[in-house]
Biopython code that builds the backbone (N, CA, C, O; Angstrom):
import numpy as np
from Bio.PDB.StructureBuilder import StructureBuilder

atoms = [
    (1, "ASP", "N", (0.594, -1.204, -0.079)),
    (1, "ASP", "CA", (0.320, 0.125, -0.187)),
    (1, "ASP", "C", (1.027, 1.528, 0.069)),
    (1, "ASP", "O", (1.779, 1.778, 1.011)),
    (2, "ALA", "N", (0.597, 2.503, -1.075)),
    (2, "ALA", "CA", (1.250, 3.435, -1.218)),
    (2, "ALA", "C", (1.139, 4.570, 0.251)),
    (2, "ALA", "O", (1.516, 5.739, 0.324)),
    (3, "ALA", "N", (0.530, 3.769, 1.227)),
    (3, "ALA", "CA", (0.399, 4.588, 2.202)),
    (3, "ALA", "C", (1.374, 4.384, 3.179)),
    (3, "ALA", "O", (1.738, 5.226, 4.000)),
    (4, "ASP", "N", (1.781, 3.252, 3.069)),
    (4, "ASP", "CA", (3.144, 2.306, 4.095)),
    (4, "ASP", "C", (4.336, 2.953, 3.925)),
    (4, "ASP", "O", (5.225, 3.063, 4.770)),
    (5, "LYS", "N", (4.327, 3.450, 2.619)),
    (5, "LYS", "CA", (6.131, 3.477, 2.142)),
    (5, "LYS", "C", (6.343, 5.077, 2.564)),
    (5, "LYS", "O", (5.625, 5.934, 3.078)),
    (6, "PRO", "N", (7.326, 5.037, 2.212)),
    (6, "PRO", "CA", (8.201, 6.224, 2.888)),
    (6, "PRO", "C", (7.984, 7.291, 1.483)),
    (6, "PRO", "O", (7.354, 7.016, 0.462)),
    (7, "PHE", "N", (8.568, 8.314, 1.735)),
    (7, "PHE", "CA", (7.984, 9.785, 0.183)),
    (7, "PHE", "C", (9.172, 9.219, -0.494)),
    (7, "PHE", "O", (10.069, 8.719, 0.184)),
    (8, "ASP", "N", (9.234, 9.261, -1.693)),
    (8, "ASP", "CA", (10.747, 9.327, -2.372)),
    (8, "ASP", "C", (11.004, 10.400, -2.841)),
    (8, "ASP", "O", (10.253, 11.374, -2.797)),
    (9, "ARG", "N", (12.338, 10.354, -3.462)),
    (9, "ARG", "CA", (13.129, 10.875, -3.937)),
    (9, "ARG", "C", (12.045, 12.392, -4.714)),
    (9, "ARG", "O", (12.247, 13.583, -4.480)),
    (10, "LEU", "N", (11.248, 11.971, -5.379)),
    (10, "LEU", "CA", (10.603, 13.409, -5.588)),
    (10, "LEU", "C", (9.529, 13.933, -4.707)),
    (10, "LEU", "O", (9.343, 15.090, -4.330)),
    (11, "GLU", "N", (8.992, 13.063, -4.506)),
    (11, "GLU", "CA", (7.889, 13.734, -3.168)),
    (11, "GLU", "C", (8.697, 14.232, -2.165)),
    (11, "GLU", "O", (8.038, 14.781, -1.281)),
    (12, "ALA", "N", (9.853, 14.235, -1.995)),
    (12, "ALA", "CA", (10.752, 14.877, -1.114)),
    (12, "ALA", "C", (10.994, 15.923, -1.356)),
    (12, "ALA", "O", (11.565, 16.593, -0.496)),
    (13, "GLU", "N", (10.649, 16.530, -2.682)),
    (13, "GLU", "CA", (11.530, 17.661, -2.956)),
    (13, "GLU", "C", (10.787, 18.707, -2.574)),
    (13, "GLU", "O", (9.654, 18.436, -2.175)),
    (14, "LYS", "N", (11.166, 19.991, -2.590)),
    (14, "LYS", "CA", (10.221, 21.208, -2.157)),
    (14, "LYS", "C", (9.363, 21.730, -3.192)),
    (14, "LYS", "O", (9.409, 21.420, -4.382)),
    (15, "ASP", "N", (8.270, 22.864, -2.429)),
    (15, "ASP", "CA", (7.129, 23.065, -3.781)),
    (15, "ASP", "C", (7.930, 23.862, -4.606)),
    (15, "ASP", "O", (7.295, 24.008, -5.651)),
    (16, "ASP", "N", (9.087, 24.499, -4.679)),
    (16, "ASP", "CA", (9.261, 24.914, -5.964)),
    (16, "ASP", "C", (10.137, 24.527, -7.083)),
    (16, "ASP", "O", (10.583, 25.160, -8.040)),
    (17, "PHE", "N", (10.280, 23.059, -6.611)),
    (17, "PHE", "CA", (10.766, 22.194, -7.656)),
    (17, "PHE", "C", (9.286, 22.140, -8.080)),
    (17, "PHE", "O", (8.616, 22.981, -8.680)),
    (18, "HIS", "N", (9.022, 21.164, -7.700)),
    (18, "HIS", "CA", (7.444, 21.073, -7.933)),
    (18, "HIS", "C", (6.498, 21.940, -8.492)),
    (18, "HIS", "O", (5.321, 21.658, -8.720)),
    (19, "ALA", "N", (7.156, 23.193, -8.739)),
    (19, "ALA", "CA", (6.340, 24.277, -9.581)),
    (19, "ALA", "C", (6.941, 24.517, -10.762)),
    (19, "ALA", "O", (6.149, 24.797, -11.662)),
    (20, "ARG", "N", (8.635, 24.491, -11.198)),
    (20, "ARG", "CA", (9.275, 24.170, -12.259)),
    (20, "ARG", "C", (9.007, 23.251, -12.960)),
    (20, "ARG", "O", (8.789, 23.387, -14.163)),
    (21, "VAL", "N", (8.967, 22.012, -12.273)),
    (21, "VAL", "CA", (8.410, 20.677, -12.955)),
    (21, "VAL", "C", (7.056, 21.378, -13.183)),
    (21, "VAL", "O", (7.416, 22.109, -14.105)),
    (22, "ARG", "N", (6.103, 21.597, -13.048)),
    (22, "ARG", "CA", (5.081, 21.982, -13.782)),
    (22, "ARG", "C", (4.442, 23.241, -14.920)),
    (22, "ARG", "O", (3.588, 23.236, -15.807)),
    (23, "ASP", "N", (5.454, 24.357, -14.286)),
    (23, "ASP", "CA", (5.530, 25.189, -15.601)),
    (23, "ASP", "C", (6.610, 24.572, -16.551)),
    (23, "ASP", "O", (6.744, 25.350, -17.495)),
    (24, "ALA", "N", (7.352, 23.593, -16.670)),
    (24, "ALA", "CA", (7.669, 23.123, -17.357)),
    (24, "ALA", "C", (6.809, 22.144, -18.694)),
    (24, "ALA", "O", (6.845, 22.081, -19.923)),
    (25, "TYR", "N", (6.273, 21.667, -17.871)),
    (25, "TYR", "CA", (5.243, 20.604, -18.922)),
    (25, "TYR", "C", (4.080, 21.163, -19.433)),
    (25, "TYR", "O", (3.469, 20.716, -20.404)),
    (26, "LEU", "N", (3.647, 22.527, -18.522)),
    (26, "LEU", "CA", (2.575, 23.766, -19.156)),
    (26, "LEU", "C", (3.357, 23.759, -20.175)),
    (26, "LEU", "O", (3.049, 22.988, -21.084)),
    (27, "ALA", "N", (4.610, 24.618, -20.337)),
    (27, "ALA", "CA", (5.298, 25.541, -21.628)),
    (27, "ALA", "C", (5.079, 24.430, -22.412)),
    (27, "ALA", "O", (4.488, 24.803, -23.426)),
    (28, "LEU", "N", (5.341, 22.845, -22.430)),
    (28, "LEU", "CA", (5.677, 22.154, -23.874)),
    (28, "LEU", "C", (4.275, 21.740, -24.252)),
    (28, "LEU", "O", (4.102, 21.587, -25.461)),
    (29, "ALA", "N", (3.202, 21.520, -23.434)),
    (29, "ALA", "CA", (1.763, 21.555, -23.809)),
    (29, "ALA", "C", (1.142, 22.709, -24.461)),
    (29, "ALA", "O", (0.094, 22.516, -25.078)),
    (30, "ALA", "N", (1.717, 24.037, -24.400)),
    (30, "ALA", "CA", (1.255, 25.252, -24.822)),
    (30, "ALA", "C", (1.726, 25.145, -26.304)),
    (30, "ALA", "O", (1.005, 24.998, -27.291)),
    (31, "ALA", "N", (3.608, 25.289, -26.240)),
    (31, "ALA", "CA", (3.716, 24.696, -27.731)),
    (31, "ALA", "C", (3.583, 23.464, -28.344)),
    (31, "ALA", "O", (4.225, 23.361, -29.389)),
    (32, "GLU", "N", (3.107, 22.750, -28.092)),
    (32, "GLU", "CA", (2.728, 21.609, -28.861)),
    (32, "GLU", "C", (1.540, 20.836, -28.550)),
    (32, "GLU", "O", (1.483, 19.655, -28.208)),
    (33, "PRO", "N", (0.281, 21.956, -28.773)),
    (33, "PRO", "CA", (-1.304, 21.610, -28.502)),
    (33, "PRO", "C", (-1.661, 19.776, -28.612)),
    (33, "PRO", "O", (-2.331, 19.019, -27.909)),
    (34, "HIS", "N", (-1.024, 19.628, -29.574)),
    (34, "HIS", "CA", (-1.520, 18.780, -30.466)),
    (34, "HIS", "C", (-1.097, 17.281, -29.724)),
    (34, "HIS", "O", (-1.733, 16.261, -29.987)),
    (35, "ARG", "N", (-0.177, 17.285, -28.959)),
    (35, "ARG", "CA", (0.933, 16.433, -28.100)),
    (35, "ARG", "C", (1.022, 16.244, -26.722)),
    (35, "ARG", "O", (1.828, 15.684, -25.977)),
    (36, "PHE", "N", (-0.163, 16.945, -26.560)),
    (36, "PHE", "CA", (-0.505, 17.138, -24.542)),
    (36, "PHE", "C", (-1.814, 17.806, -24.358)),
    (36, "PHE", "O", (-2.252, 18.771, -24.984)),
    (37, "LEU", "N", (-2.537, 16.928, -23.100)),
    (37, "LEU", "CA", (-3.809, 17.374, -22.857)),
    (37, "LEU", "C", (-3.718, 17.784, -21.306)),
    (37, "LEU", "O", (-4.014, 17.200, -20.263)),
    (38, "VAL", "N", (-3.276, 18.819, -21.557)),
    (38, "VAL", "CA", (-3.585, 19.557, -19.518)),
    (38, "VAL", "C", (-5.287, 19.271, -19.381)),
    (38, "VAL", "O", (-6.182, 19.489, -20.198)),
    (39, "ILE", "N", (-5.342, 18.633, -17.862)),
    (39, "ILE", "CA", (-6.304, 18.822, -17.117)),
    (39, "ILE", "C", (-6.441, 18.865, -15.516)),
    (39, "ILE", "O", (-5.538, 18.717, -14.694)),
    (40, "ASP", "N", (-7.828, 19.111, -15.285)),
    (40, "ASP", "CA", (-8.068, 20.348, -14.163)),
    (40, "ASP", "C", (-8.375, 18.708, -13.436)),
    (40, "ASP", "O", (-9.476, 18.181, -13.597)),
    (41, "ALA", "N", (-7.196, 17.971, -12.592)),
    (41, "ALA", "CA", (-7.203, 17.105, -12.033)),
    (41, "ALA", "C", (-8.427, 17.358, -10.356)),
    (41, "ALA", "O", (-8.777, 16.548, -9.497)),
    (42, "ALA", "N", (-8.738, 18.850, -10.545)),
    (42, "ALA", "CA", (-9.531, 19.175, -9.482)),
    (42, "ALA", "C", (-10.719, 18.234, -9.491)),
    (42, "ALA", "O", (-10.890, 17.482, -8.531)),
    (43, "GLY", "N", (-11.367, 18.234, -10.296)),
    (43, "GLY", "CA", (-12.477, 17.697, -10.779)),
    (43, "GLY", "C", (-13.214, 16.673, -10.497)),
    (43, "GLY", "O", (-12.670, 16.340, -9.444)),
    (44, "ALA", "N", (-14.221, 15.769, -10.685)),
    (44, "ALA", "CA", (-14.350, 14.464, -9.687)),
    (44, "ALA", "C", (-14.172, 13.522, -11.039)),
    (44, "ALA", "O", (-14.675, 13.611, -12.160)),
    (45, "PRO", "N", (-13.094, 12.434, -10.361)),
    (45, "PRO", "CA", (-12.656, 11.397, -11.164)),
    (45, "PRO", "C", (-13.264, 11.190, -12.136)),
    (45, "PRO", "O", (-12.609, 11.351, -13.165)),
    (46, "ASP", "N", (-14.776, 10.744, -12.321)),
    (46, "ASP", "CA", (-15.648, 10.182, -13.197)),
    (46, "ASP", "C", (-15.156, 11.024, -14.185)),
    (46, "ASP", "O", (-14.750, 10.502, -15.224)),
    (47, "ASP", "N", (-15.081, 13.229, -13.946)),
    (47, "ASP", "CA", (-15.423, 13.501, -15.015)),
    (47, "ASP", "C", (-13.972, 13.767, -15.700)),
    (47, "ASP", "O", (-13.835, 14.274, -16.813)),
    (48, "ILE", "N", (-13.001, 13.378, -14.926)),
    (48, "ILE", "CA", (-11.615, 13.499, -15.763)),
    (48, "ILE", "C", (-11.266, 12.356, -16.598)),
    (48, "ILE", "O", (-10.757, 12.453, -17.715)),
    (49, "ALA", "N", (-11.579, 11.218, -15.976)),
    (49, "ALA", "CA", (-11.442, 9.919, -16.674)),
    (49, "ALA", "C", (-12.555, 10.005, -17.955)),
    (49, "ALA", "O", (-12.532, 9.055, -18.737)),
    (50, "ALA", "N", (-13.249, 10.785, -18.135)),
    (50, "ALA", "CA", (-14.394, 10.732, -19.197)),
    (50, "ALA", "C", (-13.266, 11.572, -20.352)),
    (50, "ALA", "O", (-12.868, 11.144, -21.435)),
    (51, "THR", "N", (-12.898, 13.067, -19.590)),
    (51, "THR", "CA", (-12.160, 13.574, -20.433)),
    (51, "THR", "C", (-10.881, 13.156, -21.434)),
    (51, "THR", "O", (-10.533, 13.576, -22.538)),
    (52, "VAL", "N", (-10.298, 12.047, -20.459)),
    (52, "VAL", "CA", (-9.041, 11.748, -20.989)),
    (52, "VAL", "C", (-9.597, 10.052, -22.320)),
    (52, "VAL", "O", (-8.960, 9.578, -23.260)),
    (53, "ARG", "N", (-11.144, 9.600, -21.675)),
    (53, "ARG", "CA", (-11.250, 8.734, -22.721)),
    (53, "ARG", "C", (-11.408, 9.650, -24.127)),
    (53, "ARG", "O", (-10.941, 9.400, -25.238)),
    (54, "ALA", "N", (-12.138, 10.672, -23.745)),
    (54, "ALA", "CA", (-12.727, 11.395, -25.265)),
    (54, "ALA", "C", (-11.686, 11.858, -26.079)),
    (54, "ALA", "O", (-11.943, 12.175, -27.241)),
    (55, "ARG", "N", (-10.402, 11.955, -25.582)),
    (55, "ARG", "CA", (-9.001, 12.943, -25.919)),
    (55, "ARG", "C", (-8.620, 11.201, -26.961)),
    (55, "ARG", "O", (-8.549, 10.932, -28.160)),
    (56, "VAL", "N", (-8.475, 10.456, -25.756)),
    (56, "VAL", "CA", (-8.004, 9.169, -26.795)),
    (56, "VAL", "C", (-8.893, 8.470, -27.863)),
    (56, "VAL", "O", (-8.481, 7.798, -28.809)),
    (57, "ALA", "N", (-10.240, 8.757, -27.532)),
    (57, "ALA", "CA", (-10.987, 8.199, -28.966)),
    (57, "ALA", "C", (-10.555, 8.750, -29.706)),
    (57, "ALA", "O", (-9.977, 8.180, -30.631)),
    (58, "ALA", "N", (-10.634, 10.016, -29.640)),
    (58, "ALA", "CA", (-10.715, 11.123, -30.811)),
    (58, "ALA", "C", (-9.318, 11.010, -31.960)),
    (58, "ALA", "O", (-9.223, 11.403, -33.122)),
    (59, "LEU", "N", (-8.149, 10.165, -30.893)),
    (59, "LEU", "CA", (-6.904, 9.958, -31.715)),
    (59, "LEU", "C", (-6.801, 8.652, -32.277)),
    (59, "LEU", "O", (-5.960, 8.363, -33.129)),
    (60, "LEU", "N", (-7.602, 7.897, -31.836)),
    (60, "LEU", "CA", (-7.795, 6.266, -32.322)),
    (60, "LEU", "C", (-8.169, 6.387, -33.710)),
    (60, "LEU", "O", (-8.389, 5.378, -34.381)),
]
sb = StructureBuilder()
sb.init_structure("model")
sb.init_model(0)
sb.init_chain("A")
sb.init_seg("    ")
for serial, (resi, resn, name, xyz) in enumerate(atoms, 1):
    if name == "N":
        sb.init_residue(resn, " ", resi, " ")
    sb.init_atom(name, np.array(xyz, "f"), 0.0, 1.0, " ", f" {name:<3s}", serial, name[0])
structure = sb.get_structure()
């Protein structure tokens, strides 16, 4: 179970590291929107899954 495991190296990084990584991925997504899908993960899990399924279906 993941709750029983200690943080790994990435999880142990400070918030500024995670912000830089996020910004870098958002820059990639902005530069190549046909290759990336940015999803607001604050939504309901079923809504997020439906968004992903719709995007994947459009690519098939």
